[in-house]
C-alpha positions as CSV (number, residue, x, y, z in Angstrom):
1,M,0.0,0.0,0.0
2,T,1.7,3.1,-1.3
3,P,0.6,6.7,-0.3
4,A,-0.6,9.0,-3.0
5,R,1.4,12.1,-3.7
6,D,-0.8,14.3,-1.5
7,E,-0.4,11.8,1.3
8,K,3.4,11.7,0.9
9,I,3.4,15.5,1.3
10,D,1.1,15.3,4.3
11,I,3.4,12.9,6.0
12,F,6.3,15.3,5.4
13,R,4.1,18.2,6.7
14,K,3.5,16.4,9.9
15,M,7.1,15.4,10.3
16,S,8.2,19.0,9.8
17,L,5.8,20.2,12.5
18,L,7.0,17.5,15.0
19,K,10.7,18.0,14.3
20,Q,10.6,21.8,14.6
21,N,8.3,21.8,17.6
22,D,10.7,19.5,19.5
23,E,13.7,21.7,18.5
24,R,11.9,24.8,19.8
25,I,10.8,23.2,23.0
26,R,14.4,22.1,23.8
27,A,15.7,25.5,22.9
28,V,13.2,27.3,25.3
29,I,14.0,24.8,28.1
30,K,17.7,25.5,27.7
31,S,17.1,29.3,27.7
32,G,15.5,28.9,31.2
33,R,12.0,30.1,30.1
34,L,10.4,26.7,30.6
35,V,11.1,24.3,33.4
36,L,9.6,20.9,32.9
37,P,10.3,17.2,32.5
38,Y,10.6,16.7,28.7
39,Y,10.7,13.5,26.7
40,S,12.0,14.4,23.3
41,P,10.5,12.4,20.4
42,R,13.2,13.6,18.0
43,G,14.1,10.8,15.5
44,Q,10.7,9.2,15.9
45,E,8.6,11.6,13.8
46,V,7.8,9.1,11.0
47,I,5.6,6.8,13.1
48,P,2.7,9.1,14.1
49,S,3.0,11.1,10.9
50,A,2.4,8.1,8.7
51,I,-0.3,6.7,10.9
52,S,-2.2,9.9,11.3
53,V,-2.4,10.4,7.6
54,C,-4.5,7.2,7.6
55,L,-6.8,8.3,10.3
56,T,-9.9,10.4,10.2
57,P,-10.4,13.4,12.5
58,D,-13.0,11.4,14.4
59,D,-10.7,8.5,15.2
60,Y,-9.1,8.2,18.6
61,I,-5.6,7.8,19.9
62,C,-4.3,7.1,23.4
63,T,-0.7,7.8,24.0
64,I,2.0,8.0,26.7
65,Y,4.0,10.6,28.5
66,R,6.6,10.7,25.7
67,G,3.9,11.1,23.1
68,T,3.9,14.9,22.3
69,H,4.5,14.0,18.6
70,D,1.6,11.6,18.6
71,S,-0.7,14.4,19.9
72,L,0.5,17.0,17.4
73,A,0.3,14.5,14.5
74,K,-3.3,13.8,15.4
75,G,-4.2,17.5,15.3
76,V,-3.9,19.0,18.8
77,P,-3.6,22.8,18.2
78,V,0.0,23.9,18.6
79,K,-0.9,26.9,20.8
80,Q,-2.9,24.9,23.2
81,L,-0.2,22.2,23.4
82,W,2.4,24.7,24.2
83,A,0.3,26.4,26.8
84,E,-0.3,23.0,28.5
85,I,3.3,22.1,28.7
86,A,4.0,25.5,30.1
87,G,1.3,25.0,32.8
88,R,-0.9,27.9,31.6
89,A,-4.7,28.3,31.8
90,T,-5.0,28.4,28.0
91,G,-3.7,24.8,27.7
92,T,-5.6,21.7,26.6
93,C,-6.2,20.8,30.2
94,K,-6.1,24.4,31.6
95,G,-2.5,23.9,32.6
96,K,-3.3,21.3,35.2
97,G,-2.0,18.3,33.2
98,G,1.3,19.5,32.0
99,P,3.5,17.8,29.4
100,M,2.7,14.2,30.6
101,H,-1.1,14.6,30.3
102,I,-2.0,16.2,27.0
103,T,-5.7,15.5,26.3
104,H,-7.8,17.0,23.5
105,P,-10.9,15.0,22.6
106,A,-11.8,17.5,19.9
107,S,-8.9,16.2,17.8
108,G,-9.3,12.6,19.0
109,V,-6.5,12.7,21.6
110,M,-8.4,11.0,24.4
111,V,-5.6,10.6,26.9
112,T,-1.9,11.0,27.5
113,T,-1.0,8.8,30.4
114,G,2.1,8.7,32.7
115,I,1.4,5.1,33.6
116,V,3.5,2.8,31.5
117,G,1.3,0.6,29.3
118,S,-2.1,2.0,30.4
119,S,-2.8,3.4,26.9
120,M,-3.7,-0.1,25.8
121,P,-6.6,-1.0,28.1
122,I,-8.0,2.6,27.8
123,A,-7.9,2.2,24.0
124,N,-9.8,-1.1,24.3
125,G,-12.5,0.8,26.2
126,L,-12.8,3.4,23.5
127,A,-12.8,0.8,20.8
128,W,-15.4,-1.3,22.6
129,A,-17.6,1.8,22.8
130,S,-17.2,2.4,19.0
131,Q,-18.0,-1.2,18.3
132,L,-21.2,-1.0,20.4
133,S,-22.3,2.3,18.9
134,G,-21.3,1.4,15.3
135,D,-19.7,4.8,14.8
136,G,-17.0,3.5,12.5
137,R,-14.1,4.9,14.6
138,V,-10.8,3.1,15.2
139,T,-8.5,3.7,18.1
140,V,-4.7,3.7,18.1
141,A,-2.8,2.8,21.3
142,Y,0.8,4.1,21.3
143,F,3.3,2.6,23.7
144,G,7.0,1.7,23.9
145,D,8.9,-1.6,23.8
146,G,9.2,-1.6,27.6
147,A,5.5,-1.6,28.0
148,S,5.2,-4.8,26.1
149,N,6.6,-6.6,29.1
150,I,3.9,-5.7,31.6
151,G,0.5,-7.2,32.3
152,A,-1.6,-4.5,30.6
153,F,-0.1,-5.4,27.2
154,H,-1.0,-9.0,27.4
155,E,-4.4,-8.4,28.9
156,A,-5.3,-5.8,26.4
157,L,-4.2,-7.8,23.4
158,N,-6.1,-10.9,24.6
159,L,-9.4,-9.0,25.2
160,A,-9.1,-7.0,21.9
161,S,-8.7,-10.2,20.0
162,L,-11.4,-12.0,21.8
163,W,-13.9,-9.2,21.1
164,R,-12.4,-8.3,17.7
165,L,-12.1,-4.7,18.7
166,P,-11.3,-1.9,16.2
167,V,-8.0,-1.1,17.8
168,I,-4.4,-0.9,16.6
169,F,-1.5,-1.4,19.1
170,V,1.5,0.5,18.0
171,C,4.8,-0.3,19.7
172,S,7.5,2.3,19.0
173,N,10.6,0.1,19.6
174,N,13.4,2.6,20.1
175,G,15.7,0.0,21.5
176,Y,15.6,1.0,25.2
177,A,13.1,0.7,28.0
178,E,14.2,3.9,29.8
179,H,17.9,3.1,30.3
180,T,17.8,-0.7,29.6
181,K,18.4,-2.3,26.2
182,T,15.3,-4.0,24.9
183,C,17.2,-7.3,24.4
184,V,18.1,-7.4,28.1
185,G,14.5,-7.4,29.3
186,T,12.5,-8.8,26.5
187,S,12.3,-12.6,25.8
188,V,11.6,-12.3,22.0
189,D,13.6,-10.9,19.2
190,R,10.6,-9.2,17.7
191,I,7.8,-7.8,19.8
192,S,5.4,-8.3,16.8
193,D,5.9,-12.1,17.2
194,R,3.8,-11.9,20.4
195,A,0.7,-11.1,18.3
196,A,0.4,-14.8,17.3
197,A,-0.3,-15.7,20.9
198,Y,-3.4,-13.6,20.7
199,A,-4.6,-14.6,17.2
200,M,-4.0,-11.3,15.6
201,P,-1.6,-10.0,12.8
202,G,1.8,-8.8,14.0
203,I,3.6,-6.4,11.7
204,H,7.3,-5.7,12.0
205,V,8.1,-2.5,10.2
206,D,10.9,0.1,9.8
207,G,9.5,3.0,11.8
208,N,11.9,5.4,10.1
209,D,10.6,4.6,6.6
210,P,7.5,6.7,5.9
211,I,6.3,4.6,3.0
212,A,6.7,1.3,4.8
213,M,5.1,2.8,7.9
214,Y,2.2,4.1,5.9
215,G,1.6,0.7,4.4
216,A,1.6,-1.0,7.8
217,A,-0.8,1.6,9.2
218,R,-3.1,1.5,6.3
219,Q,-3.4,-2.2,6.4
220,A,-4.1,-2.3,10.1
221,I,-6.5,0.6,10.1
222,D,-8.5,-0.6,7.1
223,R,-8.7,-4.1,8.8
224,A,-10.0,-2.6,12.0
225,R,-12.5,-0.4,10.3
226,A,-13.9,-3.4,8.4
227,G,-14.6,-5.2,11.6
228,E,-11.7,-7.7,11.3
229,G,-10.2,-6.9,14.7
230,P,-7.0,-5.6,16.1
231,T,-3.4,-5.6,14.8
232,L,-0.1,-5.2,16.6
233,I,2.5,-3.0,14.8
234,E,6.1,-3.0,16.0
235,A,7.8,0.1,14.5
236,V,11.5,0.1,14.9
237,T,13.1,3.5,15.5
238,F,15.5,5.3,17.8
239,R,15.4,8.3,20.2
240,F,18.0,11.0,19.6
241,F,17.9,12.5,23.1
242,G,17.7,9.6,25.4
243,H,14.9,8.7,27.7
244,V,14.5,12.2,29.1
245,F,15.9,15.5,27.9
246,G,19.2,16.0,29.8
247,D,20.0,12.3,29.7
248,D,23.8,11.7,29.3
249,D,23.3,8.5,27.3
250,A,26.0,6.8,29.2
251,Y,24.1,3.5,29.0
252,M,24.4,3.4,25.2
253,D,27.2,1.7,23.3
254,E,29.9,3.9,22.0
255,G,29.0,5.4,18.6
256,E,25.4,4.0,18.7
257,L,23.7,7.4,19.0
258,E,25.9,9.0,16.3
259,A,25.2,6.1,13.9
260,H,21.5,6.6,14.3
261,R,21.6,10.4,14.0
262,A,23.5,9.9,10.7
263,K,20.4,8.2,9.4
264,D,18.0,10.8,10.6
265,P,14.7,10.0,8.8
266,Y,13.7,13.6,8.3
267,P,16.4,14.8,5.8
268,V,16.4,11.3,4.2
269,Y,12.7,11.6,3.4
270,R,12.9,15.2,2.4
271,A,15.6,14.4,-0.1
272,A,13.6,11.4,-1.4
273,L,10.5,13.6,-2.1
274,I,12.6,16.0,-4.2
275,A,14.4,13.2,-6.0
276,S,11.2,11.4,-6.9
277,G,9.6,14.6,-8.2
278,D,6.8,14.5,-5.6
279,A,7.9,17.9,-4.3
280,T,10.2,20.7,-5.0
281,E,12.7,22.4,-2.7
282,A,10.6,25.5,-2.7
283,E,7.4,23.6,-1.7
284,L,9.1,21.9,1.2
285,A,10.9,25.0,2.4
286,A,7.6,26.8,2.4
287,I,6.1,24.2,4.7
288,E,9.0,24.4,7.0
289,A,8.9,28.2,7.1
290,A,5.1,28.1,7.9
291,H,5.7,25.7,10.8
292,A,8.6,27.8,12.2
293,A,6.3,30.8,12.3
294,E,3.4,28.9,13.8
295,I,5.6,27.3,16.5
296,E,7.2,30.7,17.5
297,E,3.7,32.2,17.8
298,A,2.6,29.3,19.9
299,A,5.6,29.6,22.2
300,E,5.0,33.3,22.8
301,F,1.3,32.7,23.3
302,A,2.0,30.1,25.9
303,L,4.6,32.0,27.8
304,S,2.5,35.1,27.9
305,S,-0.7,33.3,29.1
306,P,-1.7,33.3,32.7
307,Y,-1.2,30.5,35.2
308,P,-4.4,28.7,36.4
309,D,-6.3,30.4,39.2
310,S,-5.9,28.6,42.6
311,R,-9.6,27.7,42.5
312,E,-8.9,25.4,39.6
313,I,-7.7,22.8,42.2
314,Y,-11.4,22.2,43.0
315,V,-12.6,22.0,39.4
316,D,-12.7,19.0,37.1
317,V,-12.3,16.6,40.1
318,Y,-15.8,15.4,40.6
319,E,-19.0,15.6,38.6
320,E,-20.2,18.3,40.9
321,E,-17.9,21.3,41.5
322,L,-16.5,21.5,45.0
323,S,-16.7,24.6,47.0
324,A,-13.4,26.3,47.8
């Protein structure tokens, strides 16, 4: 399954937004204007970009605390995302969630969770609701390779297969569960092989290849939408800034990080689009310039927005508002 030209450009458009947004966030943190825990997705832009091109605005995603790129690719407004990570009242959760809890149902981002692996059972619940209502939505659960070793992974895949839920489990295998190599804590060479135990397809794909990633996503999403049940996708990638921004990468093999950065999927795909005639240098530069301006505006909007009022601690806690 190969994307049409417009879809190829759309994948690049999303990748450009994710790459530049990450670069700007890191720059603002280093300037001292933002203080927050930040989990850089740099190097992993292809996965949510190619997947989101295959989704409709009404489809759902559930992601994890290092899923800023998943949220942006699905359509969370840049200004509101920045305001949330800055803890401001104009954010997606009124500044009360912060960078680890981006939620924006209007764009289908139903939850960002700080609990490892919990995106999967939550996604099952959303997919079950869609199945019962017949609304035609599919749900994508994003998680990392480390999460495939906890109970929620196995329970979620078992139930999704049993009920043939319209859900896609996307494992971004970046080679490390926090600071531990995947091979040290995982009993299989390919996480996608675990799909067989739950009677669902398991797809192993190069998560840095936009065309291959699109094909895997399109196959899984079409299958789910047709009522044929779940799919497990293992997308192999790498993280350029470690587990958390500020990580010294001392646990990596010598030269490993540099080798992966030399294969950065963003410039590789950019050059491929031009070489194939799908886009010109001017077209891609215009996309990049537009994103740079949008992100700068979002950053200034966020940093000039007010912090939440102290009364907000009593709001959004229970169905009925508590008195201060």
